[in-house]
N, C-alpha and C positions, 0 to 999 in steps of 0.2 A: 668739533674736537673728535676724536673716535676715543670709544672706552672699552677697555677691557673687563669683561664678564667672566667672572673667574665661578665656575659651578660650585654651589655647596654640596657637601657629602650629604648621601641621604642618612635621613633619620634610621637608623638601626632599631629595629624590635626589642624592644627591652626581652632580655631571656628569664623564663619564667623559672624560680629555685625550685627544688627538688620538694617533693613534699616532707612533712614534718610528722612523725607519731607521736601523738599525745595519748596518756593510759588514763583512763580514770578508773573508778571503781567499780563501775559494770562494764564497762567495755571499752575497747581502742577505737578511737577515730582517726582519721586521717586529714588534716587540715591543708589545703590546697591553696597559695597566694594566688587567687585570681585576679585579672585585669577585670574590673568591672565598669569601663568608662563606656564600654559599648553595649553595655546594659546585662552583661551577663550577670551571675547572681550565683555566689559560692555556696555550696550547700557539706553539711556534713552528716553523714549516715553510717551508720555501725556497720559491722560488717555482719554477714548473714550465718551467727553462728548454728550448729547444728542442736538440734534436745537430742542429747547424747542418754542411752542408758542411765549412767549413774544419775543425770539430773529427774529423768521418769522416777527412778528409786525412792530416792530424796524425798520424792514431791508424794510419790505413796506414800511413803512412811509420816510423812507429814500431817498426812489427813486422816490414815490408818490408825497410829498410834493412838491420839486423844480419840479416836470414835470405840476405840476397843475400852479404854480407861473409862470413858464415860458407861457404857452398857455393863462393865463388873461395879462401876460406884454406885450407879442411880439406875440401875433396874433389878426388879426383883428377880428377873433370871439371874444375876450375878448374887451380887452383895450388898444388893439397894435395901432390903427388910434392916440390915444392920445398918447402915447409913442414914437412911430416916429416923432410925430408932436415937440414933445419937445425937443429929441434929435436932430432932423434937426435943430433946432433954434438956439443951440448952435454954434457960430460962432470962437470959440477959436482953436486955431492952434493942431489937431491931433495929428500930426509929434513929435512935441515937446516931450508931456508925452510918445509916442512911442519909440523915441530917449533917455530918460529917463530911462526909463525901459529895454532896451537894455544894456544901459551901466552900469547899476547896475547889470546886472545876468553875463556882462561880467567880472564887478569887483570881483564878489562872484568867479567867474570861476578861474582867476587868483589868489587869495588868497587860491585856495583850500580849501572853506567852507565846503565842506562836510566833511572834516578832521576835523575838528574843535569839542573837546570833553570835553575844559570845561565848566563850567556850564553857565558864562555869555559870552561866546563865543559862545554857541549855544542860548542864549536868543538873541543875535545879528543877528545871523543868521536867527532866524525865525521872527525877525524883519524886515529884511532884504527883505525875502519873502514875507510877507505879503506886504510892501510895492511894490513890483513888482508886485504882482497881483493886487495890487489898480491902478499903473499905467497903466497896461494892458488894465482895464476894463475902466479906463478913455478913453486911446486913442482909442479903439472900438467905448466907446459911442460917441466920439467927432465926429471920422469917418463915420457916420452915413450917414449923405449926399454924401458921395462918395463911400463908400463901405457900402450897406445896409444890406451884410448879415455879417459884423462884429461882432454887439453886440449881433443876433442870434448864430452865433458863439460860443463866449466867455459864455452866458447865458447858452449853450448848457453843457459847462463842469461844472457846478454845481451841475448835479447829481451824477455824481462821486464822486464829491468834498464832497457832501454829505452823502453818502455810504461808502467812507472813514473815515470821523468824526464819524459817528458812530459805523464802526467796531472798529477805536482806543479806542473810549471811552465807547461803551454800550454793544454792542455784542462782547466782549474780548473774551468769554469762549469755543465757539465751535471753531474745530481747521480747516483750510482752506478749505479742502472741502466740508466740511458741509455746512461753510459761501456762498464758491460760490453756490453750489446747491439751496443753499435758495436765494440768491440773484438771478440769474439765472429766479427763479420762479417769482419772484417780478417784475423783470424789463421785464418780460412777460407780466406779468397781467398789468403794467404802460403801454405797448404798446399798449393793445386790448383797456384799457381802453380810450386812446388818438385817437387810430384808430375808435375806436367807435363814439367819441363826433366829431368828423371831419366827419365822414358819416352824422350823425344824424342834424349836423349844417349845411352841404350843401343842402339835399334832405328833410329833415321831420320837424325841428323846424320851427315856424314860426316864421316871421322875428319880433325884437321886435320894441317899439314906436319910440324909438330914430331913428333907422333905417327909419322909414317909414315917418319921420319927416325931414330927410335931402335928398330927392328925390326916394326913393327905391319903386317899384311899386309891389304888393302884387302877381299881377302874374307872377312874375320872378322867375323861380329856381335858388338856390343861386347857378351856374355852374358858372366855369371860360372861358369870352368872352362874345363878343357882349356888351349889356348896362349892365350887372352885372362889366366886369372888367370895364369900364367906371365909373362907378358908384365909386368902391374900389380906382381907380386911384385918381379918384376926391377927396376922403376923406382923402387920405393920402398930397393933396397939388398938384397934379399932373396937366400940362396943357394938355389938347387934345392931342392926337396923330393928328401930321398933316404930310400925307406922302411927300409934296410936300414941305415943310419949310427944310430949311438950318440947322438947328437945332431943336432936339426934347431931351424932360428932358430923357435920357434913364436912368439914376441910380436911378429916383422915381419911371420909369415904372417895373424896377425890385423890387426895394422894395417891391410895392405891389403886384408882384405876390409872392415873397420869404414869405412874412407877412401874404398871404393870406393862403398860403401851408404849415407853419411851425407845426402846429400839425400833418400833413400826414408827414413832414418831421422828427419831431421827433418821431414818432411811429415808422417808418422804423428803424430810428436811434436804437430804445431800442430792435427793435426786433434782429439787429446784434448784440449789448450787449448780450443780453439772451443767443446767440448762443454761443458764445465766452467764458460768465459766464461759462454754460455749458459744455464747451470742456475745461475749464484750473480747473473745479473738478475732472474731469475724469483724466488727467494729473498729479494733486496733490495729485491724493490718496495714491499714492507709496511713496512719500515723509516726510522727517521728518517734525515737524511743523515748525521750525525756516526757512529751506529750502523752505517750501511751501509757507509760507507767502512773502518770500523776492521774489521769482518768480509769484505768483500771484501779485504782485506790480508792478514789471515791465512789465509782459505779458499785465494787464490790461491798464495799460499807455498806451503803443506800440497800444494796439488796439482804443482805443480814439483816440489817434492822426490820427492816418491811417482812423479810421471813422470819424472823424471831417475835413478830408481835403478832405475824399470822398462827403459827404454830400457839402463842400463848389464846388467842380468839379460839382456835379450833377447840383445843382441850378445855375451856373454861364452858364453851358450848356443849360439846360431846358430855363432862361431867354433870352436866346441869338435868340432864334428866333421870328420873327416879330410876330406869330401868338401866342406866347404865352405872352410874358413879357409887350409888346409894340407894 
């Protein structure tokens, strides 16, 4: 018996739907519905936004503004002597605020605060973090008399904190590698300005009238040592050093040394940060945006912590010599 074979219609290739655009807070990505049956893999890439002039200006201001404030508030080249005398006069126990800060951080860690996802819990976590930062600032301020480098080191963290806030709120469109390159340039410029200001203040700029009224000799060159060291120690309320005495106010001498060289310490630390940011930009250039941002935050915070510890150790070693700090 003969059979009639009816040809089946050829399977039509499924039409690919048009791409959809989804907007996030950081960038706009294009999601494609790809057929992965043949081994294909869908990828999400952010558009290559350029680093505009306004982004560079905001990044530079986020670094330069706290640098200027720190040099004015914590350096004797600005109003550091007034700040030190005010903080040194506070007689409240600094360890109470420090213990409260540590207990609050321990409580957040025990409660797994980093895993909180509900909106009200996120608000509570942020308030607790803000309270911990405030307690740390109070503790470092009250410890000025015993640990004169404490307020300087805490204040230095205002620079990366300001850059982080601007990155999260204002400079959100550029990808992480482009932003880190721009941040590296801004930090390098801020470092150069801080070092230049310190060099001019030491060797070029004439003494202001306020310095002349407090015992400064116009013939002195503002280099650390001899009568210049004694003058700045006196401006911070230190007693003259007596080699035969059983007790000398070593902490006050260290404070005068650290607060005199603070613009130099800031400039050197910013140079280190600029190198770290440049390295991060090269490392993160081949990663996706989400991975790049997460890695940048971790590496940058780690570099800041190491550099802060290095500043403390360097200042402590330098201030320990009899011919430097006292």
